[in-house]
N, C-alpha and C positions, 0 to 999 in steps of 0.2 A: 395278881395283877389283871386288870380288865383287858380283854382283847380289843384291838383296834377294829372298829366297825368299818367295813369296806363295801363300796358299791362297785360292781363290774359293769362297765358300759361297753356293750358289744357282745353279742351272743353267738359269734362264729367260732371257728376252731380255736383261736387264741384265747378268747374270752372263756370258752368252756374248759379248756385246759387249765387256765388260771383259776377257775372256780374249784376244780378238783384239788389243785395245789393249796388253795386258800383253806379248804375244808380240813386239810391235814396239818395246818399250821397251828402251833400253840399260841401264836401272837395275833392272828387275824380271824375275823368272823365275817363272812359274806352275809350282809343283811339285805342286799338287793342285787338282782341280776337283771340287766336291762338290755333289751334289743328293740327291734322294730316289727318283728313278726312272731306272734304267739305260736305259730305252727312250726317254727324252726327247730331242728334237732337240739340245739343248745338250750333253748327255752324248755323243751320237753325234759331234757336231762336235769336242769336246775329244778324244775317243778317236781320231778320224781324224787329228788333229794330233799324236798321240803324247804327249798329256798324261795323267798318271796321274789316274784318275777313281775316285770312290767314291759309292755310293748310301746311305751311312750318316749323312748329314746332319752335325750337330755332333759326333756320336760319332767320326767319322773323325779329327778333331783331338784329341779327348779321349784316344783310344787311342794317338795318336802325336804328343804335344805338341811335340816337337822338329822336326816336319816343316817348319815355316815360321817366318819372322820376323814376318810381317804377314798379317792376315786381312781380306779384303774381304767384307763381309756384304751380299749382294744378294738377300736372302730377302724377308721382310715385316717391317713395323714390330713386329707382335706377336712374331714369332719372334726378332727382334733383341734384344728385352728379355731373353728367356731365354738366347740365345746369349752375350750380354755377361756375364750372371751367371756363366757357366762360363769364358769366355775371360779375364775379369779375373783369376780365380784362377790361371790359367796364365801370367799376366804378358804376354799378347799385346797387340800394338798392333793396333787394329781401325779400319778405315775403314768406316763405316756408310753404305751406299748407300740405306737405307730412310728414311722420314720418322719414325723412332722418337723422335727428340729426346732420346736418352739421353746422348750425348757432346757435346762442345763443337761448336757450329755452325761449320762451315768453308766459307768462300767464298774460294778461293785468291786471287782478284783483290783481295780486301779484307784477309784476315787469315791468310795462310799461315804466317807466322813464329810467331804466337801458337799456332797449331794444332799445331806440332811439339812443344809442351810436354805434350800430352795423349796418353793411351793409347787413348782412344775419341773419334774425331772423326766428326761427322755431316755429311754432304754436303747437308743440307737437302732439296732436291728438284731435279729438272731445271728446273722453272720458277723456282725460287729461284736456281739458278746462272746462269740467263739474265737474270733481272731485278734481283737484288740489287746487282750492281756499278753498274748505272744508278741505282737508288734511292739507293745510298750516295753517289754523286757529286752527285745532285740535293740530297740532304740536307746535303752539305758546302758547296754553293755557293748555296743558297737558304734563307735563315733562317726563312721563315714558311710552310713547306710543311705543310699540315694533312691532306692526303689523298693517298695513292698507291694506285692500283688496278692489279692485274696480271691480264691475261687470257691464258691459255695453252691450248693444245690439243695433242693427240697423235693420231697415226694409229691407228685401231682395231686394225690388225694388230700394231702395236708394243706394245700394252697386254696383257700376260699376266695370269694369275690374281692374282699378288701385287700388281701395279700396280692392278688393279681393286679388290682388297680394301682397298687403302691410300688410297682417294680422300679420305676424311675426314681422315686423318692428313696426306696431301699438302697439302690446303688449309690446315690448322692450322699445319703446320710452315713452309710457305712464308710465311704471314702473320706468324708469329713472327720468321722471318728478316728479312723486310722491316722490321718494327718495330725489331728489334735493330740493324740496320746502316744505317738511313736517318735 
């Protein structure tokens, strides 16, 4: 079986972590790692691993639309809204790693089959992925739940500029996900 060719848009902490996970996958092959700064640590890491890199942001995919089958967008919520407006026209399948709330909310432990029907799936947030499966089960097994609260934290070094810029969106999207699935 041929591996699915993926482009990772966003060379920060999340994009770089996704690159490493993609390289371990028997199903995915990263064919393009995209950022905006060739000097970033993520771009250096991808380059050292022999992955094709570009500092042309979304334009790298626009210029070469057949480069990939799937795009992981690990930029920011604001940027994803713009990226989706272009990627949708190209017919790309997009997995949104930002809290943009543009695509169908996807929590694989809860609704992976439904998500395969959509071209743009939103992975909610890291806090959402950790808490929503539990909230989902609580909601299914306890009829009178009136309130669920999630408290999450992240190591300061793990929070890059886009993560910090997305704090409000992170909270809103996580809250929406918990409401939707619990």
